Backbone bond lengths (Angstrom), bond angles and torsions (degrees), N, CA, C in turn:
res aa  C-N    CA-C-N  psi(-1)  N-CA   C-N-CA  omega(-1)  CA-C   N-CA-C  phi
1 M - - - 1.405 - - 1.588 107.70 -
2 S 1.263 117.47 138.35 1.503 128.34 -178.64 1.567 104.35 -88.96
3 L 1.368 108.05 156.22 1.460 115.57 176.46 1.547 106.94 -63.63
4 Y 1.370 116.96 -25.30 1.482 115.98 -178.33 1.573 110.53 -71.92
5 D 1.293 119.12 -19.02 1.491 121.79 177.60 1.494 116.87 -79.64
6 I 1.343 116.05 -8.18 1.436 116.55 -175.48 1.475 108.92 -79.34
7 E 1.398 116.20 134.71 1.421 120.50 -179.95 1.507 111.09 -77.85
8 L 1.269 119.70 130.56 1.369 127.63 177.60 1.530 114.67 -122.01
9 R 1.371 119.78 170.58 1.506 120.99 174.63 1.546 101.28 -137.74
10 T 1.343 109.35 141.91 1.478 116.18 173.73 1.531 109.65 -72.10
11 L 1.372 116.20 169.11 1.495 112.85 177.25 1.454 112.89 -65.10
12 D 1.355 122.37 -16.78 1.453 127.99 175.14 1.489 108.19 -81.76
13 G 1.344 123.71 -3.42 1.449 126.21 -174.62 1.466 120.35 82.00
14 E 1.294 114.30 10.50 1.467 118.96 179.82 1.553 107.97 -83.75
15 P 1.456 116.04 141.81 1.480 117.46 179.63 1.489 108.72 -68.36
16 T 1.367 116.73 145.85 1.427 121.91 175.53 1.574 106.32 -157.36
17 S 1.256 116.95 -172.37 1.486 121.38 173.63 1.520 106.60 -162.16
18 L 1.328 118.07 173.73 1.447 121.87 177.07 1.545 110.47 -68.27
19 A 1.342 115.86 -16.66 1.477 117.33 178.29 1.448 110.40 -59.98
20 A 1.344 122.51 -28.91 1.413 124.22 169.67 1.446 120.63 -52.99
21 Y 1.368 115.01 -19.68 1.417 125.70 -177.66 1.564 113.92 -111.93
22 K 1.336 114.29 8.56 1.459 121.48 179.00 1.534 109.78 -51.39
23 G 1.234 117.18 131.44 1.478 123.24 177.56 1.531 108.56 92.69
24 K 1.344 120.59 3.64 1.515 119.50 -178.44 1.483 102.77 -122.57
25 A 1.411 114.88 155.13 1.423 119.94 166.12 1.530 105.22 -85.22
26 V 1.329 116.27 137.71 1.426 124.93 -171.89 1.560 108.20 -128.89
27 L 1.328 117.67 128.86 1.412 126.41 173.39 1.626 109.28 -102.87
28 V 1.312 112.86 104.00 1.435 119.54 -174.90 1.561 106.16 -92.19
29 V 1.313 119.50 123.15 1.486 124.24 -167.97 1.638 104.09 -133.82
30 N 1.288 112.80 126.77 1.484 114.92 169.52 1.563 108.76 -85.43
31 V 1.251 115.70 120.28 1.422 121.51 -169.95 1.544 116.02 -114.61
32 A 1.307 116.40 160.99 1.498 119.46 178.06 1.483 108.71 -152.66
33 S 1.354 118.08 142.33 1.429 125.99 -176.07 1.537 116.12 -80.94
34 K 1.321 117.94 -18.86 1.382 120.67 -171.95 1.586 113.55 -123.72
35 C 1.301 111.93 41.43 1.578 119.07 -172.14 1.502 105.02 -119.17
36 G 1.382 111.33 151.47 1.420 117.03 175.17 1.578 111.41 -60.44
37 L 1.250 118.51 -22.88 1.516 121.70 175.15 1.582 112.67 -88.75
38 T 1.277 120.94 2.49 1.427 122.42 -177.74 1.492 112.00 -58.84
39 P 1.323 119.97 -30.74 1.559 119.50 175.17 1.569 109.97 -57.35
40 Q 1.230 119.00 -17.73 1.525 118.99 176.02 1.568 111.42 -58.87
41 Y 1.376 116.81 -21.41 1.490 117.40 174.42 1.500 112.66 -54.95
42 A 1.283 118.89 -31.15 1.461 125.44 -176.87 1.654 106.26 -66.58
43 G 1.294 116.61 -50.06 1.372 117.80 178.14 1.462 113.93 -67.23
44 L 1.343 117.52 -39.79 1.499 120.98 176.17 1.546 110.46 -56.75
45 E 1.339 115.18 -38.95 1.495 114.44 -179.36 1.485 110.04 -73.86
46 R 1.331 119.39 -33.64 1.444 118.10 179.54 1.598 110.89 -66.58
47 L 1.332 117.30 -34.34 1.421 122.74 173.13 1.447 107.78 -59.08
48 Q 1.426 117.30 -50.18 1.384 121.43 -177.73 1.546 111.96 -55.69
49 Q 1.259 115.84 -46.27 1.487 120.55 -178.41 1.540 112.39 -67.62
50 Q 1.356 115.40 -39.20 1.505 120.91 -176.58 1.551 109.11 -71.85
51 Y 1.344 122.32 -35.35 1.455 122.97 -168.66 1.480 115.62 -112.74
52 A 1.373 117.58 -9.09 1.464 121.13 -171.79 1.561 112.21 -56.11
53 E 1.315 116.12 -44.08 1.393 119.41 -179.26 1.545 116.56 -74.44
54 R 1.306 113.42 -3.63 1.487 121.37 174.30 1.473 113.55 -106.40
55 G 1.400 115.74 18.85 1.458 117.10 176.44 1.514 116.97 85.89
56 F 1.345 115.37 39.50 1.489 119.37 -176.99 1.534 108.76 -137.60
57 T 1.335 117.23 146.35 1.509 119.63 173.00 1.507 107.39 -146.80
58 V 1.340 114.25 144.91 1.475 120.92 163.33 1.488 105.47 -82.83
59 L 1.304 115.58 146.02 1.569 120.48 173.74 1.543 101.46 -132.65
60 G 1.376 114.24 116.45 1.372 124.83 177.71 1.588 114.36 -86.83
61 V 1.344 113.90 137.22 1.445 115.42 177.68 1.593 106.97 -126.07
62 P 1.317 118.55 97.67 1.405 116.22 -178.19 1.506 114.47 -61.78
63 C 1.281 120.82 142.89 1.484 122.01 -172.63 1.563 102.89 -145.93
64 N 1.420 113.42 134.70 1.436 120.92 176.70 1.491 116.47 -106.05
65 Q 1.337 114.97 18.78 1.535 119.09 -169.81 1.580 111.89 -86.19
66 F 1.301 115.58 -9.32 1.474 114.45 -175.93 1.555 108.53 -115.17
67 G 1.308 113.69 100.43 1.475 121.18 -179.93 1.509 112.59 61.73
68 G 1.306 122.26 23.15 1.403 122.21 175.12 1.523 114.77 64.39
69 Q 1.339 116.34 29.59 1.391 121.26 -168.04 1.513 114.58 -87.06
70 E 1.262 116.72 6.50 1.557 124.99 172.00 1.447 112.99 -132.49
71 P 1.414 116.08 62.89 1.457 117.73 -173.73 1.537 116.34 -75.81
72 G 1.265 117.99 -19.01 1.446 122.40 -165.55 1.476 116.94 -72.17
73 S 1.384 118.02 168.06 1.389 123.48 171.07 1.499 115.14 -71.00
74 A 1.263 117.70 170.91 1.440 117.68 174.03 1.567 113.00 -57.85
75 E 1.285 114.15 -39.24 1.555 115.95 179.58 1.546 111.40 -69.10
76 E 1.318 114.49 -40.37 1.485 119.78 177.41 1.515 110.41 -62.96
77 I 1.306 120.85 -40.21 1.464 125.16 177.54 1.459 108.44 -63.56
78 A 1.287 119.81 -49.27 1.513 123.40 -175.63 1.501 107.40 -62.05
79 T 1.294 118.90 -46.72 1.443 125.59 -177.88 1.530 109.22 -58.13
80 F 1.318 117.31 -48.90 1.511 122.89 -174.35 1.523 105.85 -65.42
81 C 1.295 119.72 -46.73 1.405 124.10 -179.08 1.532 116.70 -58.09
82 S 1.284 114.20 -48.31 1.518 122.65 177.64 1.562 108.03 -69.56
83 A 1.213 118.33 -51.13 1.503 123.59 -169.87 1.469 109.78 -70.09
84 T 1.376 116.87 -40.58 1.490 117.81 -171.96 1.593 110.33 -90.14
85 Y 1.256 112.36 -38.66 1.557 114.82 -175.46 1.547 115.10 -121.07
86 G 1.325 115.32 4.71 1.470 119.73 177.83 1.542 110.09 60.93
87 A 1.358 116.35 27.11 1.430 118.68 -178.45 1.543 111.42 -62.01
88 T 1.365 112.29 131.58 1.495 118.68 -179.09 1.528 110.79 -116.37
89 F 1.337 114.57 -11.32 1.506 118.88 -172.39 1.574 105.22 -75.79
90 P 1.399 112.57 155.04 1.516 118.02 -179.07 1.495 112.71 -66.90
91 M 1.252 112.88 152.13 1.494 121.72 177.57 1.464 110.77 -126.94
92 L 1.319 117.89 144.53 1.451 123.12 175.24 1.570 109.23 -99.62
93 E 1.313 115.73 168.59 1.457 120.25 179.59 1.614 108.41 -60.07
94 K 1.276 113.10 159.97 1.394 118.70 178.16 1.510 108.20 -68.91
95 S 1.389 118.17 135.24 1.356 126.65 -168.97 1.529 116.59 -143.86
96 D 1.270 119.11 149.53 1.510 119.66 173.17 1.484 107.80 -81.73
97 V 1.295 119.36 141.09 1.467 126.81 -175.80 1.543 109.93 -112.03
98 N 1.278 119.01 -13.56 1.449 128.34 176.33 1.505 115.53 -130.05
99 G 1.276 119.46 165.31 1.456 125.17 167.63 1.510 113.34 78.74
100 A 1.330 115.47 -169.57 1.495 121.69 -172.16 1.578 110.49 -61.93
101 G 1.366 119.31 -35.47 1.477 122.80 178.83 1.540 114.21 -85.63
102 R 1.277 115.49 11.97 1.572 118.76 -177.24 1.519 109.58 -54.29
103 H 1.349 111.92 131.81 1.441 119.18 177.61 1.557 111.30 -60.41
104 P 1.253 124.33 139.59 1.488 126.20 -179.11 1.627 109.25 -53.71
105 L 1.274 118.55 -28.79 1.402 120.61 178.17 1.523 109.79 -61.86
106 Y 1.331 115.95 -48.71 1.438 123.62 -178.26 1.469 110.65 -73.89
107 A 1.349 120.65 -30.20 1.494 120.86 171.01 1.481 109.82 -57.06
108 A 1.355 118.11 -39.45 1.426 119.09 176.27 1.508 115.14 -74.31
109 L 1.289 114.69 -47.64 1.521 120.14 -175.03 1.541 108.89 -62.61
110 T 1.281 121.85 -39.39 1.427 122.75 -174.06 1.509 112.29 -69.42
111 Q 1.329 117.89 -9.77 1.498 118.77 172.56 1.590 109.92 -68.87
112 Q 1.362 116.73 -21.24 1.496 118.71 -176.90 1.513 108.66 -76.58
113 A 1.368 114.40 136.57 1.445 121.03 171.93 1.459 110.52 -79.19
114 D 1.330 113.14 156.53 1.480 119.40 173.79 1.616 107.93 -88.82
115 A 1.296 114.87 -172.02 1.502 117.70 177.91 1.477 115.32 -56.32
116 E 1.328 116.76 -30.24 1.423 122.11 -178.89 1.513 114.78 -84.34
117 G 1.315 115.74 -1.93 1.465 124.30 -178.02 1.460 118.20 86.60
118 E 1.314 113.33 14.35 1.528 121.13 -172.65 1.613 107.54 -100.85
119 A 1.260 116.13 123.60 1.440 128.07 174.71 1.444 109.35 -104.94
120 G 1.329 118.67 -173.66 1.460 123.82 176.14 1.572 112.48 97.26
121 D 1.333 111.88 -160.11 1.364 120.40 -167.03 1.587 118.42 -52.77
122 I 1.274 119.10 150.63 1.434 124.09 175.92 1.475 108.22 -68.62
123 Q 1.404 116.96 130.24 1.461 119.22 -178.95 1.546 119.88 -71.48
124 W 1.325 111.85 -38.63 1.485 117.92 -176.99 1.579 106.10 -168.05
125 N 1.277 110.77 -171.30 1.503 118.60 175.31 1.531 110.37 -64.93
126 F 1.327 117.66 149.06 1.433 123.71 172.76 1.608 116.42 80.34
127 E 1.413 113.63 19.84 1.364 117.07 176.18 1.503 105.20 -74.82
128 K 1.294 119.34 142.22 1.476 124.05 -172.92 1.583 111.99 -120.18
129 F 1.325 115.78 139.10 1.451 125.06 170.22 1.490 111.09 -125.93
130 L 1.343 114.08 123.88 1.449 120.04 178.10 1.485 109.27 -94.63
131 L 1.352 117.97 129.03 1.514 121.07 -178.73 1.529 104.72 -114.89
132 T 1.251 111.48 141.04 1.515 121.70 177.89 1.496 108.68 -74.06
133 P 1.400 119.44 164.48 1.387 121.68 175.17 1.464 115.14 -63.53
134 A 1.327 117.91 -9.35 1.473 120.76 173.74 1.562 112.01 -98.04
135 G 1.269 116.87 3.16 1.452 119.65 173.23 1.533 114.82 91.23
136 E 1.339 117.11 17.11 1.481 118.59 -178.63 1.521 108.16 -106.54
137 V 1.251 115.22 156.56 1.419 123.04 179.56 1.533 112.46 -74.53
138 A 1.307 120.35 111.78 1.488 122.71 -178.96 1.470 111.36 -90.02
139 G 1.360 121.14 -26.73 1.398 122.60 -175.77 1.486 112.75 -173.58
140 R 1.418 115.25 155.18 1.388 120.56 -178.76 1.563 103.73 -128.89
141 F 1.301 114.04 135.24 1.466 123.37 -173.02 1.558 109.06 -133.69
142 R 1.317 109.80 118.84 1.528 116.20 -175.92 1.434 115.13 -66.13
143 P 1.362 119.01 164.69 1.478 123.17 -170.11 1.548 114.87 -51.14
144 R 1.287 115.26 -35.48 1.550 115.91 -169.55 1.556 109.85 -85.59
145 T 1.354 115.42 -3.93 1.498 117.96 170.41 1.451 109.64 -70.22
146 E 1.330 119.23 113.29 1.499 123.82 178.97 1.560 107.83 -62.55
147 P 1.369 114.29 146.23 1.478 113.97 179.55 1.471 113.57 -58.93
148 E 1.400 120.94 -26.92 1.438 118.69 -175.52 1.625 108.65 -102.12
149 A 1.293 115.33 16.73 1.504 117.66 176.52 1.466 109.42 -57.17
150 A 1.317 117.06 143.25 1.467 122.50 -177.53 1.570 112.99 -50.91
151 E 1.339 112.55 -42.62 1.520 112.96 -173.03 1.538 110.42 -71.54
152 L 1.335 115.71 -32.28 1.543 122.39 175.88 1.512 110.20 -65.07
153 V 1.339 112.46 -53.80 1.529 118.08 -177.19 1.525 111.53 -59.60
154 A 1.380 115.16 -38.74 1.503 120.69 179.76 1.520 108.52 -66.60
155 A 1.324 118.15 -40.72 1.530 118.16 178.22 1.467 112.04 -67.95
156 I 1.397 118.21 -35.96 1.503 120.17 176.13 1.444 111.95 -61.85
157 E 1.417 117.69 -45.30 1.467 122.50 -176.64 1.576 108.94 -67.57
158 E 1.305 116.33 -34.08 1.434 119.99 178.67 1.494 114.20 -67.32
159 N 1.407 115.67 -27.09 1.444 120.59 -173.87 1.548 115.64 -108.81
160 L 1.361 113.55 12.34 1.436 117.06 -179.97 1.610 106.36 -73.26
161 P 1.263 116.23 146.18 1.482 115.34 177.34 1.435 115.52 -61.33
162 A 1.345 115.70 147.10 1.549 118.76 -175.36 1.540 109.33 -66.95
């Protein structure tokens, strides 16, 4: 099964899938509103603005598994993201990224190793997976990697559609 086949829901509860982003480079990020890393939303939005016209999108996945740092409803999450950080990138419904209730998307993504060769569970909020325009995982970046870190920006630019 391809990543494109995994059923997803938007933050508004509408059915979708990664197939909606076929042909784009996509940065999938598990996000949280009340985390020490929450200011990364600003960098994620700058990436969205800088690369959207070149076939790129950030895709946020709210998650409450790390210290209960995403307790809000879908509406509260949407309001916080737009009002606080001006986030315009698409968001999926709140999902588990680890454990028995792990969303199938994250069951697939966590098979990918990071730069140190380590695969497995998500470490914390704001772990990032870069997908190619063909829907394959191009890279995994741990939570403390800032959205505009040189290695992440280079990977995005390398994977933008031709």
